[in-house]
Structures are given as structure tokens and as C-alpha cells.
C-alpha positions in Angstrom: -99.0 108.3 58.1 -98.0 112.4 57.4 -95.2 114.6 57.4 -95.3 118.0 58.0 -92.8 120.6 60.1 -93.4 122.1 63.4 -92.0 124.7 64.2 -91.1 128.3 66.5 -89.2 130.8 67.8 -86.1 130.7 70.9 -84.9 133.5 71.9 -81.7 132.3 72.8 -78.4 134.5 73.4 -78.2 136.2 70.4 -81.4 137.2 69.0 -84.8 135.3 67.9 -84.0 132.4 66.0 -86.6 130.3 63.8 -86.4 126.8 65.5 -88.1 124.3 62.6 -88.3 119.9 63.1 -89.9 117.6 61.4 -93.6 116.0 62.9 -95.0 113.1 61.7 -98.3 111.9 62.8 -100.2 108.6 63.1 -103.1 108.2 61.3 -104.9 105.2 62.2 -108.3 103.8 59.8 -110.7 103.4 62.7 -113.5 105.8 63.3 -113.5 106.9 67.9 -117.6 104.9 66.9 -115.8 101.9 66.5 -112.9 103.1 69.2 -115.5 103.5 71.5 -117.4 100.2 70.7 -114.0 97.6 70.8 -114.0 99.3 73.9 -117.2 98.7 75.2 -116.8 95.0 74.2 -114.0 94.8 76.3 -114.7 96.5 79.8 -118.2 94.4 79.0 -118.1 93.5 83.1 -118.0 96.5 83.7 -121.4 98.9 85.2 -121.9 101.1 82.0 -120.2 104.4 84.6 -117.3 102.3 84.7 -117.1 102.6 81.1 -117.3 105.8 80.0 -115.0 107.1 82.8 -112.4 104.3 80.7 -113.2 105.8 77.2 -113.8 109.2 79.5 -109.8 108.6 80.1 -108.4 107.2 76.8 -110.4 109.8 74.4 -109.3 113.9 76.4 -106.6 114.8 74.8 -106.7 112.9 71.9 -106.3 114.0 67.9 -109.3 112.9 65.2 -109.1 113.9 62.0 -112.7 114.8 60.4 -112.9 114.1 56.3 -115.9 116.1 55.4 -115.1 118.0 52.1 -112.3 119.4 53.7 -109.6 117.8 56.0 -109.0 119.0 59.3 -108.4 117.8 63.6 -109.9 118.8 66.4 -108.5 117.8 69.5 -111.3 115.9 72.2 -111.5 118.5 75.1 -114.8 116.2 77.1 -117.0 114.0 75.8 
């Protein structure tokens, strides 16, 4: 679990204010490929296209972390 802060500006009656809230990210120890393989194993009785649709539904909108020298975060928009 990574701790951090989420901030934004809010307009209230007396002007603009900076709102800072604590935020946490829960990180899995599973790669996307491992996740896809496990989903294929769970849905092995479905045909190929149905499995692909299940995986798309599960992954689109999720945030993944890459650690290739420098940690970066990406949101999955399409597969």
C-alpha cells in the first residue's frame, strides 16, 4: 500500500481554497499477464471472444504500475 495526498482547488463563499486529502493506493503483487492467465483459467469453458470481453471489462479503467527503472502509472483505456 502506497500512501500519498490528493489535492484540488475548491471555490467556496469566501474564495478559493486548496483541499488536501490523504490517499492510498493498494498495489497487487501480480502482473497483468498473470491476471489475464488466471482469468482465462477461470473462464476456460467460454469461447475465445467471450474470454476477451471478460478481460476487457476487468482491465479497462484500471491503473497499472510499470517498474522499468522508473516507476510510472498508466490507466488502461483499451485492449
